[in-house]
C-alpha positions, 0 to 999 in steps of 0.5 A: 343889459348886453354890452359891447367892448370897443377896443382901440389899439395903437399899433406899430405901423411897421408890424401890421402883419403881426397884428393881423395874425394876432387878431385872426387867432382870437377868432377861435379863442374869444368864443370859446372863452365866452365872448361874441366876437363882432370883429377886428378892424385894420386901417385901410386908408388914412391913419395907419397905426390904429386898429379896433376890436369889438366883442359883445357880452350878455352883461358886465358879469359875463365880461368878467367871467370871460376875462378869467377864462381868457387868462386860463386859456393856453392859446389866449396866453400864447397870443398875449405872449406873441404881442408882448414878444414882438411889441406891435401893440403900443397902447390899448383903450377899452370903452364899454358900450350899450346898444341904443338902436338896432341896425335896420 
């Protein structure tokens, strides 16, 4: 069963540019580590401190392998370090979704 991880980030609204850099860096890291990156989404209107990321996997086991690969990846570790150093991510929630109906 394929799953999509929906990540809801609470970000520092004054450091949105740093979150954008952080999310852009994942474009090469996530696929290399085994994830299918659907995308990262920043606020455009309305709430200015919430962003989202969506990544799909063939299974929950594939997600677990991805997490291990991510921890072993030098660029992945560097990107996590960027977030820790600048503290632009204030909180993170993960929801695991399964698709019910395909888009037409």
